[in-house]
N, C-alpha and C positions, 0 to 999 in steps of 0.2 A: 436719705443722706443729704439731699439739698436742704431739708428743713433743719437738720442738725447743724449743717455748715452755717446757715443763716443765723441760728441762735448763737453759736459760738462767736461769729464775727460781730453780731450786734452787741454781745457782751463786751468784746474788746473795745469797740468804739465808745460805749457808754461808760465803761470803767475809766478809760483814759480821760474822757471829757469831765467826769466827776472829779477825778484827782487833779485836773488842771485848774479847777475853779478857785481853790483857796489853798494857800500853803499849809494851813492848819490841818487839812485833811490828810496830808501825807508826811508831815513832819511830826514825829512822836518823840516822847521823852527818851525812848530807847533806840530810836533810829529813824531813817528816812526811806520812803518808798519812791522809786523812779519808774513811772509807767512810760511806755513807748508804743508807737504804731509804725508799721512799715507796709508800703504798697510797692509791688514790683511788676512791671509789664516787660516782656521780652518777645521779640518777633524776629525770626531769621528767614530771609528770602534767598533761596538758591537760584542758580542760573538755569534757564530752559525748563525742561520737563521734570527736573528733580524736585522733590517734595519741599514744601515750605511749612514752617511751624510757628506757633505762637502760644504763649501762656501768660496768665496774670494771676497773681496771688496777693493776699493781704494777711497780715499777722500783727502780733503785738507781743509784749512781754512786760514783766514786772520785776524790778530789781529792788532788793531790800539791803540796806547797809546800816549796821548797828552803830551806835555811838561807841567811842573808844573807852574801854575800861582797862586801866593799867597797860596801855599801849596795844591792847588786843581789840580787833573788830571782827565781826562775822558778816559775810556777804553771801546772799543767795540770789540767783538770777534765773528766771524761767522764761520760755517763749512758746508760742503756739502760732501756727500758720494754717491757712486754708486756701485751696485753689478756687478761684472764682469761675473761670471758664478757660478752656485750652483746647488745642488740637489733640488728637489721639497720639500721645507721646510714647506709647508702647508698640506701635506698629512700625514696621520697617519700610523704608522707601522701596516701592515695587520695582524700580529699575536697577538699583544698586544693591538692594537687600541690606542696606546699612541702617543702624538705629539712629534715633535722634541724638544729637550731641550736646546741645546747650540747654534747651528748655526742660529736658527731663531731669536736670539737676537743680532746677529752681526750688523744688521742694525736697524730695527724698530720692536720691539716685538709686538706692537699694530697693525701695518700694515705690515705683513710679505711679502705681494705681491709687495710692493713698490720697484722699482729698484733704485730710486734716492731719497735721503732724505736731508733736509737742516734744520739748526737750528741756532737761535741766542743764542750763548752759554753764552756770557757775555755782559752786558751793565750797567756800574756803574760809579759813581763818587767816587773818592778816596781823602781823606784828610789826609795828613801826616805832623806831626810836632813833632820833637824830638822823644820821645818814644811812641807817640800816632798815631794810624792809624785807620781811620774810612772809611768803604766802604758802599755805599748805592746803591742797585740795584741787577741785575743778576750777579752772580759771582761764582767762585769755592772756596770752603773752605775745609780744611783738618783737621778733628777731628777723634777720635777713631771710632765712629760709623757712622758719616755723612761725606762722603768723595767721591772723584771722581770715585773710583773703576775702574781704567783704564784697562779694559780687553775686550773692544769691540771697535767699530768705534768711538762712542762718549761717554762722561762721564757724571756723575751726576753733575748737576749745581743747585744752590739754588738762591732764590730771597729774599732779606731782608736787614737788617742792621747788619754789622759785625765790631767789634772793637777789636783791639789789643793794649794793654798798659802795660808798665813796670813801676809801681809806685816806685819800689825800685830795686836795682841791681839784687837781687836773686829771684825776683818774676815776672812772666809774666802772664797776664790775657788775656783771649779771651772770648768775650761774644757777644751775638747777638740775634736777633729776626728774625725768618724765617717764611715767609708767603706763599711762593710758591716753588715748586721743579719740575725740569725736570729730571726724572730719566735717568740713563744710558740706551741706546738702545731705547730711545723715542725722539720725537721732540716737543711734546706739553708741555706747562707749566700748572701745576695743583696746586690747593690749597692743603693744607697739608692733609686734609681728603681724597680727591680723589686720591692722589698719593699712598695711601695705598691700595694694592690689584691689582695693574697693572700687577705685576708678578704673577705666579701661587700661589694660596692661600692655597693649601693643604686641610686637612680635619679637622673637629671639633674633640673634645675629644671623641665623640661618633662614629666617623668614617664617618659622613656625609660630603658632600662637603661644604667647608666654603663659606659663602655667604656675607661676609662683604665688598667685592669690590663694590665701588660707594655708600656705605652706611655709611662710617665713617665720623663723624662730628667733625672737629677740626679747630680752627681759626689760629693756628700757633704753633711754637716751640720756647721755650726759652732755650738757651744754655749758660752754664757758664763753662769755663775751666781754671784751674790754673796749672802752672808749677813752683814749688818751689825748689830751689837748695840751702839749707842752708850751705852745705859744698861742696867742689869740688867732693867728692866721692858719695854724696847722692843727689838723685833727686826724687821728689814726684809729680805725676800727678793726678789731681782730676777733674773729669768732671761730670756735671749734665745736663740731658736732660729732660725738661718738655714739653710733648706733650699735649697741652691743651685738656681736656675732655677725654683723652685716657689713658696715663700712664706716669710714671716718672721713670727715670733710673739714677742710680749713678754708676760711674766707677772710681776705684782707682788703681793706678799702682806705687808702690814704687820701686826704683832701687838703687843698691849699686855697685859702681865701685871700683875695687881693682887692683892696679898696682903691678905685681909680680917683674918685672924687666923692662929694657928698651924695650924689644921685646915682652913681654907677659903680658896679663892682664885678669882679670876675672870680670864678671858682674853677680850679683844675682838680680833677679827681681820677683815680685809677681803681681797678678791681683785679683781684687775682684769687682763684680758688683751685684747690686740688683735692681729689678724693681717691681713696683706695680701699680695697677689700680688707676686712678683718674677720677672723674666725673662718667659717665656711661660707660666708656671704648670705647666710640666712637658712641654709639647708645643706646637709651633707650630699644630697642628690643634686647635681649641677642643674638639671632641668627644672628643679623646684626652688632654686635659690634666686634671690633678687640681684645679688652681685656675683659675678663669676670669679673663679680663682685668678689672682694676680690682675684683676681689672683695675685700671686707673685712668683718670681723666682730669682735665684741667680747663680753666677758662681764664680769659683776661679781658679787660675793658678799659675804656677811657671816656672822659666827659669834659667838655668845656662849656661853662655856664656863664651867661651874661645877665645881670640884673640891673634894671633901671626903674626906680620907683615901683610902679605896679606891674611891670612887665618882666617876665623871666623867659629867656630863650636859651636852649641848650642843644649842642651837637653831641651825639652819643654813639659809641661803637662797642661792640662785643664780639669776641671770637672764642669758639670752643675748639680746643686743639684737635688735630687730626690723628687721634689715637682711638681709645675706647669711647663709647657713648657716655656723655655726661648725664647721669641719672640721679634724681632725688624724688622721693614720693610726692606726687602732686597733691595727695590728700592732706599734707601737712601745711601747705602755704604756697603763696606765689613766689616766683624767683625774683631776686633783687637786682637783676641785670639792668644796666642803664637804658638799654634799648627796649625794655619791656613796654608793651602796649596791651591794655586789657583785651582778652579774648583769644590770645595765642601765646605760646611759650617756645623757648629754645631747648628746654629740657628734653632729653631723649635723642639728641643729635650729636654728631662729631664732625669736625672739619667744617663747621658752619660759621658764617659771617652775618653780622647785622649792623645796620647804621640807621639812626633815627634822629629826626629833627623834632623837637618839642617846644611848644610855645604856650605860656600861661599868662593870661591877662586878667587882673583884678579890676573890675569896672565899678563905678559908683553905684549906689543903691543896691548893694548886696549881690551883684552878679559876678560870676567868674567864667572865663572861656579858656578851654584847653584844647589845643590842636596838636595832633601827633601824626607824623608821616614817617613810615619805616620801610626799609628794604631788607628782606631776610633771605639769605642764600643758603639752602640746605643741599645735602647730597640727594641724588635721585631717589624717588620713592622705592625703587627696586633695590637700592643699596641698603639692605636691612641692617648691616653692621654699623651703619652711620645714620640711620633714620628709623627710630623705633616705632613711631606712630604713623609713618607714611604721610608726612606733611610736605607738600610740594613747596618749592621756593615761591615767595609771594611778596607783594607790595600791600601795605596796610595803611589806611588813613582813618584816624579817629577824630571825631568832633564832639566835644563835651561842653555842655552848658549847665551851670549850677547856680541856683538861687538860694541864699541862706538868710533867714530872718528869725532871730530869737531862737525858738525851739523847733523851727521848721526848716528843712532843706529839701529842695527839689532838684533832681539830676536828670538830664537828658543826654544819653550817649548814643552816637551813631557811628557804627563801625563798617568799613568797606574793605574787603580783601580781594585782590586781583591775583590770578595765577601768573607766575613768572617762570614756569618750567615747560619746556617745549615738548617733552616726551611723556605725556600722561595718556596711557592707552586704556585706562579704566576709570570710569566716572566715580568709582568708590573712593578714589583719592581726591575727588573734587567736592562732593557733597559735604556741607558743613565745615569745609576746610578752606576752600578758595572760591573765587567768583561768587561772592555772597555779600549781602547787605544785612546788617542787624541793627535794630532799634531797641534801646533800653530806656524805660522811664521808671525812676525810683523816687518815692516820697517817704521821708522820715519825719516823724514828729515825736519828740522826746522831752521829758522833764527831768 
């Protein structure tokens, strides 16, 4: 196995190197090839006697994009990744009997023993004419709740029809029907219902293990997004997600941009979302459904953003209403909340508050620094009706350094999470959740 892995990874390096030498090698009369390489190292250090983990992987891919013929293009994109060396990610922590949380999803969360994985990431036809674009097939899309969530070796990809159109200058519409999804950290393509529950499912409102995995019935997702900019300073984003037979979600984000002078500007933004059950929530048997009958939840948020030349500072707040838990399949993308910091989410909670201070500084010579400090107040881990995944309240600090030069970008992310809940009587709520430090090193090379 180690020999096969070495051969595959040597092939990735040599292929990308050859393609990078001359444009003529990957620019053809009928299209263009785009090779890429990716290296990812992740290490999580837990407090005290709890287990620590690490993993590193390398991979690459090749994307082909055909020339346009009568406004039609053909795109195919494949990827392959291999583990270089890692901890035993299949073993449970001996003290808490909890599995690994982060590193086991660096490659394939369904098959953590696999050393090499491959996937067909994209395969679609694209039609483009003036302000209209229609894509049909396997592809990446970026929306507030369904997006690639690029934090592992591969990303979330969808299959369906996706359309972008600007009927008037100040309005852009995005709409589509999705019928399959290949979530991040997986290689298989699943129908919409089966894709819900691939990641850990948490507990029910009564504290029992959730059992909706492989039991949700849904034929697809209808998505409609609008971006309306009536004035230069005002922008309104409105999105609706209809997951057939499961739930509906509305998301609204208004923004106001104010220029103070040539070097300084302010931005004020708000967020509101509301979701409710449709059909039987995914299954006629309540214990097997993703949404319960009459379940409804909402969120709100606000942001004040100050920009000065190469510096961007924001104060962010989010609140999930104190009713039912706000849930959205984590397999489909990262949440768009203003207070989001990589490595944790608010999804699955109710009655929760979060405030975050974020700073981004673009330095000379291709460097960028991002600092994030957040406070997240959740219901007690034993309050299952308001805390699906048993995440204690915590304080998180992220430090990110990024270097970008032509086709190369290097990222270093350091995440620290401190427990802020007094009554944790079981260390299973601590391991891989709070009182931890995590380092990520990512290298991307692409053409």
